[in-house]
Structures are given as C-alpha cells and as structure tokens.
C-alpha positions as CSV (number, residue, x, y, z in Angstrom):
1,M,9.2,-1.1,-7.5
2,A,8.0,-2.4,-10.7
3,S,4.7,-1.3,-12.3
4,Y,2.6,-4.4,-11.5
5,A,0.6,-5.1,-8.4
6,Q,2.4,-4.9,-5.0
7,I,1.3,-6.2,-1.6
8,I,2.2,-3.7,1.1
9,L,1.7,-4.8,4.7
10,T,1.6,-2.3,7.6
11,H,2.5,-5.1,10.0
12,G,2.5,-8.8,10.4
13,H,-0.5,-9.7,12.6
14,I,-3.0,-12.4,11.4
15,D,-5.8,-10.0,10.5
16,H,-3.5,-8.0,8.2
17,I,-1.8,-11.0,6.5
18,F,-4.6,-13.5,6.2
19,G,-5.3,-13.0,2.5
20,V,-1.7,-12.7,1.3
21,D,-1.4,-16.1,-0.2
22,A,-4.6,-15.7,-2.2
23,V,-3.6,-12.3,-3.5
24,R,-0.2,-13.6,-4.4
25,A,-1.8,-16.5,-6.2
26,A,-4.0,-14.1,-8.2
27,H,-1.0,-11.8,-8.9
28,P,2.1,-14.1,-8.9
29,R,4.4,-11.2,-9.9
30,A,3.4,-9.0,-7.0
31,G,6.0,-8.3,-4.5
32,I,5.3,-8.6,-0.8
33,F,6.7,-5.6,1.2
34,L,6.8,-5.7,5.0
35,A,9.2,-4.1,7.5
36,N,12.1,-6.4,8.3
37,P,11.3,-6.7,12.1
38,D,7.8,-8.1,11.2
39,Q,8.9,-10.5,8.4
40,P,9.3,-13.5,10.7
41,M,5.5,-13.2,11.5
42,L,4.7,-14.5,8.0
43,Q,6.0,-17.9,8.8
44,S,5.2,-18.0,12.6
45,A,1.7,-18.6,13.9
46,E,2.9,-17.7,17.4
47,L,4.4,-14.3,16.2
48,N,1.5,-13.3,14.0
49,M,-0.9,-14.0,16.8
50,S,-3.0,-16.7,15.0
51,A,-1.9,-19.6,17.2
52,P,-3.2,-18.1,20.4
53,F,-6.6,-17.7,18.8
54,G,-6.7,-21.4,17.8
55,M,-6.3,-20.7,14.0
56,P,-2.6,-21.1,13.2
57,L,-1.7,-19.4,10.0
58,T,1.5,-19.1,8.1
59,I,2.1,-17.5,4.7
60,E,3.8,-19.6,2.0
61,A,5.6,-16.7,0.4
62,Q,8.5,-14.8,1.9
63,A,8.6,-11.0,1.9
64,D,10.3,-9.6,-1.1
65,G,11.4,-6.4,0.5
66,D,11.7,-4.2,3.6
67,L,9.7,-1.0,4.2
68,V,12.4,1.4,5.3
69,P,11.2,4.5,7.2
70,D,11.5,7.8,5.2
71,T,11.8,6.0,1.9
72,E,9.4,6.7,-0.9
73,L,7.3,4.2,-2.9
74,T,5.7,5.0,-6.2
75,L,2.4,3.2,-6.5
76,G,0.5,4.1,-9.7
77,D,0.8,7.8,-10.1
78,L,1.2,8.5,-6.4
79,T,4.3,8.8,-4.2
80,W,4.0,7.5,-0.7
81,R,6.4,8.0,2.2
82,V,7.1,5.1,4.6
83,I,6.7,6.1,8.2
84,D,7.9,4.3,11.3
85,T,4.9,3.6,13.5
86,S,6.3,0.6,15.3
87,G,5.1,-0.2,18.8
88,H,1.9,-2.2,18.2
89,S,4.3,-4.5,16.4
90,P,8.1,-4.4,16.1
91,G,8.0,-3.3,12.5
92,G,4.8,-1.3,12.2
93,R,4.8,1.1,9.3
94,S,2.4,3.7,7.9
95,L,2.1,5.1,4.4
96,H,1.6,8.8,3.8
97,C,0.7,10.4,0.5
98,P,1.1,14.2,0.9
99,T,-0.5,15.1,-2.4
100,E,-3.7,13.2,-1.4
101,K,-3.5,14.3,2.2
102,V,-3.9,10.7,3.5
103,V,-2.1,8.3,5.7
104,F,-2.7,4.6,6.2
105,V,-1.7,3.6,9.7
106,G,-2.6,-0.1,10.0
107,D,-3.2,-0.7,13.7
108,A,-0.9,2.0,15.1
109,L,-3.7,4.5,15.5
110,F,-7.5,4.4,15.6
111,A,-10.1,7.1,15.9
112,G,-9.9,7.9,19.6
113,S,-7.4,5.1,20.5
114,V,-4.1,3.5,19.7
115,G,-3.0,-0.1,18.8
116,R,-2.8,-2.7,21.5
117,C,0.5,-3.0,23.3
118,D,-0.2,-6.0,25.6
119,I,0.9,-8.5,23.0
120,P,4.3,-10.1,22.3
121,G,6.7,-7.7,20.5
122,S,4.7,-4.6,21.3
123,D,6.1,-1.5,23.1
124,Y,3.7,1.2,24.3
125,Q,6.2,4.0,24.8
126,R,7.7,3.4,21.4
127,L,4.2,3.5,19.8
128,I,3.2,6.7,21.5
129,S,6.6,8.4,20.7
130,N,6.3,7.3,17.0
131,L,2.7,8.6,16.8
132,H,3.7,12.0,18.2
133,K,6.8,12.3,16.1
134,N,5.6,10.8,12.8
135,I,1.8,11.1,12.6
136,L,0.8,14.1,14.7
137,S,3.4,16.1,12.9
138,L,1.5,15.7,9.6
139,P,-0.7,18.5,8.4
140,P,-3.9,18.7,10.5
141,E,-6.2,18.0,7.5
142,T,-4.5,14.7,6.7
143,R,-7.1,11.9,6.6
144,V,-6.1,8.9,8.8
145,Y,-7.3,5.5,7.7
146,S,-6.6,2.7,10.2
147,G,-6.9,-1.1,9.8
148,H,-10.2,-1.1,11.8
149,G,-12.9,1.5,12.4
150,P,-13.8,4.9,11.0
151,K,-11.5,7.3,9.4
152,T,-10.3,10.4,11.3
153,T,-7.9,13.3,10.8
154,V,-4.7,14.3,12.4
155,A,-6.3,17.4,13.8
156,N,-9.0,15.3,15.5
157,Q,-6.5,13.0,17.0
158,R,-4.4,15.8,18.3
159,K,-7.5,17.3,20.0
160,S,-9.5,14.3,21.2
161,N,-7.4,11.1,21.3
162,P,-6.9,10.5,25.1
163,F,-3.7,8.6,24.4
164,L,-2.2,11.5,22.3
165,S,-3.9,14.8,23.2
166,D,-2.8,17.3,25.8
167,A,-6.4,17.3,27.1
C-alpha cells in the first residue's frame, strides 16, 4: 500500500461502513480495503443491514482491494497481519500487530461474547472455528479491541468467554 491514508474495514455492516464516504471525501487518495466476500455490502443496503433498520445506506466508492488472510499490511511504521475471522459476516477480517501485542477484531469477538450469527451471510460454526484457530492461538497477553465494548485479552477470552472457553 502507498504511504497515504488507508481505510481498512473489518467487515461490511452499516455500523462499520457508515462514515466511509466522508472519510474518502476528506482523503480522496485513500484506498478502501475490505475482504472480497463483503465488498458487495458497500453498494447493497440489504446486505449491509441498513435497509432492515429503515435507514438504507450505500457507499459511493468501490473497494480498492481485498484483505487476504495471512498477508501483511504496512501501516505507518507497523506491520499488521490480516486474519480470517469470517462468520459474523462472510468476509470478516481482523488485524494483528505482533510488535504491539494488539488485534482489532471488528465484530467477530467481544469481551465475553462473539458476533451475531443470526443475520444474512453469517455462519456460527465458521466464526467459532476461526476464533479458536486464528485468535485464541495468539499470545495470551495480546490486547483485543472489538468494534463495540471494552477491550479484553486473548487470555481472558480463553478463560472466561462462554462461547470459547472450556469452562
């Protein structure tokens, strides 16, 4: 990616794409990156879940690129690995920065819960499998930031998340 601003989207639901056009207007050279399976959500109020809530939203801009799992992105001085956390949405992605011991998970994982899987395009078994394989395998001290709610850690989620723990 180039050295100017980028718009990285963990998934394509309304509450995560709402400001994309405004950010793109302020930073016209910024690329929009979203996993291919979620890219149709930018132009579909049905798919991005805005129409069912009575506030149909579509994004003017098309995505400029895919977020391919296990690829690396350089953002500023940091390197981030793209992680497959699909299940809440067909193309859900998380970003992990090992040097900073942080992962941004969108709506795949919350402190004590996981993303909704009762919406079109979601798959509960896929989400749980991806979280076990790709998030709980991170070092225990990794700080987890979700799209909503308080931060947590991988260790805490292993131990206390009823959807993921052995308890």
